[in-house]
Residue, then its C-alpha position, 0 to 999 in steps of 0.5 A: m385170645n379165647k382159652k379153652p374152657i376148663i371143666g372140673i370133673i368130680p371124682t368118685f371117692n373111696k373112704g378107706y373102708p373097711n378098716e379106715d386105712p388113710y392110704l385107701d382113702t382115694a379119689f379116682f376118675v374114669r378116663l372116658y369122661a375126661d377124654k370126651v371133654a378133651e375131644s370136645g374142646g375143653i380142658p378136663i381137670g380132676l377135683t382131687t380134694s373134697s375142698a371144692d370151693i378152691y376150684t371155683d375161680i379156675c373152672d368154667g363148667y363142671l361134670w359130675p359123672g357116675g359113681t357110687k356115692i353122692n358127696y355133699e362136699y361138692f354141692p358148693l360147685l353147684e352153688d357156684a354154677i348157679l351164681n356164675k352161670k356156669p354149665v353143669l352136666g351130671i351123668c347117672l349119679g351126677a344127675q341124682a346129685i343135682s336132683v338131691y341138691f335142689n331138693l335140699l334147697s327146697d326142703k331147707l325152706n321147711h327147716a329154718d332151724k337146720t343147716l343144709q348139712e343137717v337137712y342132708d343128714l336127714y335125707k340120708i336117713e329118710n332117703p326121699y329123693l332117690k329110689e331103686v329102679n323096678n327092673v334092675d336087670k333092664h337098667k344095669k347091664c354089664v358093659t365091656r369095650n365091645e360094641e355089642s356089649i354097649n348096644n345090649s345095655k341100651h334102651e329107649i328114652e323119650i324126650i318129653s319136651e322140645d323146649s329143653f337142653i336135651y332136645e336142643i342137643y339131640q334134635t329128636k324125641n327118641l333116643k337109645m342110650p346105655s343104661l347102667h344104674k340101680h337107683c334113680i331119681n324119685r322126687v323132683c322139686n319145682d325148680l327142676i324140669i323133667t325132660a326125658k323119661h323111660e317108663d317110670v324112670i326119670e332120664a333127664i332133668e334140667y335147671h333153666q332159671h336165671n339163664n342157667k344151663i344145668l343138665g342131668v341125664q340118667f344114661h351114659p353118653e360117654l360110652l358112645d362115639d357121639k360127643k354132642i352132649f359134651a360139646w353142649l357143655i363146652s359151648n356154654c362155658n364163658k371163655e372170656 
């Protein structure tokens, strides 16, 4: 009997700032993401500790949602996904995290004397992988539950490759999606494919190698009734 796939959702963390109070060091989740996973046939679980590797035996796929800070501690989940052919959906910050991870793997080849953590620390200083969007007002709208508010946050997105997960999901080359971000992907390594854009902003990246299905989108599909992208994540899980 097939079980429903378990999707591990990476949290957003508060690190106890500004006074390092340990009781303010919290992980939190936006329920929209978990609801979309559940509505699409998966079982969402929150990965509440930064010891990410303890979850790999039970998760069939991963969702890295939007947030404010990329946490290095969760990169082992991407390694698990690649090695074990588990699907990954990154949204907004999650897409940026996927891009950063693959850039780090690529740059590690030029830093044989450094660990991936040390390359990551170098990235945090130089920040070559992400950039601030040119038109913040256009990409970062204030959104409420009101449908008009969500519609006002949308802009056009062009899918530039029909041989892509994003085209497979939506079956069109033009989308209109909510946009809520201040930063975006600046650099993409050769292992990733850019599959959607809006002007100079990368809106979708994908990793296809070795039959992997890893997709990152800069926009926010969880704000819409359409669950196609979450159904894609669930359908590509190995449920045996």
